N, C-alpha and C positions, 0 to 999 in steps of 0.2 A: 504493501499500499502506501505510495507517493502522495504527499501532501505537499503545496495545493492539491485538491483532485476535485475534480466534478464531482458534486454526486446530489444526490435526492433525498429530501428533510421533509420526516415526518415527527410531528409533536401533537399529542391532544389538545392543552393547554390551551396553546397558540391554534389552536383548529388547522393547522398547515398541514396537508396532505402531499405527498410527491414535489414540492416547490425546490426548483432546481438553484441550486449555490452553491460556493467554492470554501470548501473546507480545508481553512489554511493553517490549522491546529486543533490540537487536542492539549488541555494545558493540566498541570497536575493539580487543582482544586474542583474536577468532576465535571468539565464543560466541556463542549464541543467550540470551537471559535470558527464560526460559518460567513462566509462573505453572501446576503439576499441582497435580490433587488425590490427596495419598496418603493412605491409611487414614482416610480420612474432613475430611484438612483439606492445607489447602493452603500449598504448600513452590515456593520460585522452585528454579529447578533450572539450571545454566549446562551447555547439550549445544554440543557442538565443531561449528561450522559446515562443516567436512570431512566429518563423519561422522554428519550429522543431515539429515533432508528435513522439512520445515517448507510443509501444505501451506496455504494459510488456505482457511477456510472460504465464506466469500463468493468466490461465482464474480465473475469479470470481462464485464465489459460486448463483445457481440460484436467481434469486430475487422473495418473495412470490407474490403471484398472487394478494393477497390484499393489499400491497403495493400503495401508490398514491402521488403524486406530487405536492402541493400547490401552484398555479400559482398562 
């Protein structure tokens, strides 16, 4: 995962469902730092990690079929 990266953001508190943004940092205080366009201007928004889903727009390469997860 590279930062900065284009992402889709989901957050119930702000009623954001798949809004496009740029993840610029994950800080030590438990927040995603995301740049979002709001009213035709870019704003930095801090989203709490435990209340926010961030999906990276760039897909991950296929996982090899012999990949095993240790449980």
